[in-house]
C-alpha positions in Angstrom: 0.0 0.0 0.0 1.4 3.4 -1.0 -1.1 5.4 1.1 -3.5 4.9 3.9 -5.8 7.5 5.6 -8.8 7.7 7.9 -10.6 9.9 5.4 -11.7 7.8 2.5 -12.5 10.8 0.3 -8.7 11.6 0.3 -8.2 8.3 -1.5 -11.1 8.6 -3.9 -10.0 12.1 -5.0 -6.3 11.4 -5.1 -5.3 11.7 -8.8 -2.2 9.5 -8.2 -4.2 6.6 -6.9 -5.5 4.3 -9.6 -6.4 1.2 -7.6 -8.2 0.8 -4.2 -8.3 -2.1 -1.9 -11.6 -2.3 0.2 -11.2 -4.6 3.2 -13.8 -2.9 5.6 -16.9 -4.5 7.1 -19.3 -5.9 4.7 -22.0 -3.2 4.9 -19.6 -0.5 3.6 -18.4 -2.5 0.5 -21.1 -1.3 -1.9 -20.7 2.4 -1.0 -16.9 2.3 -1.4 -17.1 0.3 -4.7 -19.5 2.8 -6.1 -17.4 5.7 -5.0 -14.3 4.0 -6.6 -16.1 3.5 -9.9 -17.4 7.1 -9.8 -13.9 8.4 -9.5 -12.4 6.0 -12.1 -10.5 3.8 -9.7 -9.8 0.1 -10.2 -11.1 -2.0 -7.2 -10.2 -5.0 -5.3 -13.0 -5.6 -2.7 -13.1 -8.4 -0.2 -16.1 -10.6 -0.4 -19.0 -10.1 -0.4 -19.3 -7.4 -3.1 -22.4 -6.1 -1.4 -25.3 -7.3 0.9 -28.4 -6.8 -1.2 -29.8 -6.9 -4.7 -30.4 -3.2 -5.0 -26.7 -2.4 -4.3 -25.7 -5.2 -6.7 -27.8 -3.7 -9.5 -26.3 -0.3 -9.0 -22.8 -1.6 -9.0 -23.4 -3.5 -12.2 -24.9 -0.4 -13.8 -21.9 1.8 -12.8 -19.4 -0.8 -13.7 -20.9 -1.2 -17.2 -20.5 2.5 -17.8 -16.9 2.6 -16.6 -13.5 1.7 -17.9 -12.2 0.3 -14.6 -11.9 -3.2 -13.2 -13.6 -4.7 -10.1 -12.3 -7.9 -8.5 -13.9 -9.6 -5.6 -11.6 -11.4 -3.1 -12.7 -14.9 -3.8 -9.4 -16.8 -3.1 -10.1 -20.6 -3.2 -10.2 -20.8 -7.0 -6.6 -19.5 -7.1 -5.1 -22.1 -4.8 -2.6 -24.6 -6.4 -5.0 -27.5 -5.7 -8.0 -25.8 -7.2 -6.0 -25.0 -10.4 -4.8 -28.6 -10.6 -8.2 -30.0 -10.1 -9.6 -27.7 -12.8 -6.9 -28.8 -15.2 -7.8 -32.5 -14.5 -11.5 -32.0 -15.2 -10.8 -30.7 -18.7 -13.9 -29.8 -20.9 -16.2 -27.6 -18.8 -19.2 -28.4 -21.0 -19.4 -31.9 -19.3 -21.6 -31.7 -16.2 -20.0 -32.8 -12.9 -21.1 -33.5 -9.3 -19.5 -31.6 -6.4 -20.0 -32.1 -2.7 -18.5 -29.4 -0.3 -18.6 -30.0 3.4 -17.7 -26.9 5.4 -17.1 -27.4 9.1 -17.2 -23.6 9.7 -17.1 -23.5 13.5 -19.2 -21.4 15.8 -19.3 -17.6 15.7 -21.2 -15.9 18.5 -24.6 -14.4 17.6 -23.5 -10.9 18.7 -20.5 -10.8 16.3 -20.7 -8.2 13.6 -20.6 -11.0 11.0 -23.9 -12.3 12.3 -25.5 -8.9 12.2 -27.7 -8.9 9.1 -27.3 -5.1 8.7 -23.5 -5.1 9.1 -22.0 -8.5 8.1 -25.0 -9.9 6.3 -24.8 -13.3 8.0 -22.5 -16.1 7.0 -24.4 -17.2 3.9 -23.8 -13.9 2.1 -20.5 -13.3 3.9 -18.8 -16.7 3.7 -20.6 -19.3 1.6 -20.1 -17.0 -1.4 -16.5 -18.4 -1.4 -17.7 -21.9 -2.1 -20.3 -20.9 -4.7 -17.6 -19.1 -6.5 -15.3 -22.1 -6.3 -18.1 -24.4 -7.6 -18.7 -21.9 -10.5 -15.0 -22.1 -11.3 -14.9 -25.9 -11.3 -18.2 -26.3 -13.4 -17.3 -23.6 -15.9 -21.0 -22.6 -15.8 -23.4 -20.4 -14.0 -26.0 -21.2 -11.3 -29.5 -21.8 -12.7 -31.5 -22.9 -9.6 -30.9 -22.8 -5.9 -32.5 -24.9 -3.1 -31.6 -24.4 0.5 -32.5 -26.1 3.8 -31.6 -24.8 7.3 -31.3 -26.8 10.5 -33.9 -26.3 13.1 -37.6 -25.3 13.3 -37.7 -21.6 14.2 -34.9 -20.5 11.9 -33.2 -17.1 12.3 -32.2 -15.1 9.3 -28.5 -15.3 10.2 -28.6 -19.1 10.5 -25.2 -20.7 9.7 -26.3 -24.4 9.6 -27.5 -24.8 6.0 -27.4 -27.2 3.0 -27.5 -25.7 -0.5 -28.2 -27.5 -3.7 -27.1 -25.6 -6.8 -28.1 -26.6 -10.3 -25.9 -25.2 -13.0 -26.8 -24.3 -16.6 -24.5 -27.0 -18.0 -26.3 -29.7 -15.9 -23.8 -29.8 -13.0 -25.1 -30.3 -9.5 -23.3 -28.9 -6.4 -24.1 -29.6 -2.8 -22.7 -27.2 -0.2 -23.1 -28.2 3.5 -22.1 -25.3 5.7 -22.3 -26.2 9.4 -21.2 -24.4 12.5 -22.1 -27.1 15.0 -19.2 -29.5 14.4 -15.9 -30.2 16.1 -12.8 -28.0 15.6 -10.7 -31.2 15.6 -12.2 -32.2 12.2 -11.2 -30.8 8.8 -12.6 -27.4 8.1 -13.1 -27.9 4.4 -13.6 -31.1 2.4 -14.4 -31.1 -1.3 -15.3 -34.0 -3.6 -15.7 -33.8 -7.3 -17.2 -36.6 -9.4 -16.7 -36.6 -13.2 -16.6 -39.3 -15.9 -15.9 -42.2 -13.6 -13.3 -40.3 -11.8 -13.2 -38.6 -8.3 -10.9 -35.9 -6.9 -11.0 -35.0 -3.2 -9.4 -32.0 -1.4 -9.0 -32.3 2.3 -8.5 -28.9 4.1 -6.4 -27.6 1.2 -3.5 -29.7 2.5 -4.0 -32.9 0.6 -5.6 -33.7 -2.8 -6.3 -37.3 -3.9 -7.4 -38.5 -7.3 -9.1 -41.8 -8.3 -9.5 -43.0 -11.8 -6.7 -41.0 -13.4 -3.8 -42.7 -15.2 -1.1 -40.2 -14.5 -2.1 -38.4 -11.3 -2.7 -39.8 -7.8 -2.2 -37.1 -5.2 -0.8 -33.7 -4.3 
């Protein structure tokens, strides 16, 4: 970082600054992204891009009328194991099955992340990482979404959910995001099923392949 300040307007108006990193709390992302676009700045914004559809539509409108770039901080797709898995899958027009089990751990209900007006809850704030990763693996876009939450009287900021995503190319993705598990178990486990082959990633430390002639593990 070349410059930091407690007055964001100093950054947006600075003619020498052409790229801005936004790593504030989630409810300020949309405002800062829009201000960046308004002033012709390239943007790297931590996920999520915004918290609601109105802000998203406004960002898309401003972005389409600008000559700047906007990148959201989804990081899983750039990991060495994700890149290797993507290369193993090959043609993205072939539908695949993906199962993601996320042992997210407990976050207290009074945390800013759980505040729907500030953090937006963990579905918007964190599960977006895994939807992006699934989109990267499938090479397609989500067509339909089904979600079930644990419990009977479910709060809006629930973080025990199962999502089933159906993609335009026929791929199916199951994301189980649970906060009621043990910390001693792997935090992230991913399984990809494709053309009589399986690839698993365990906590981004070990990848194992089944059914491939020239690749076993990483």
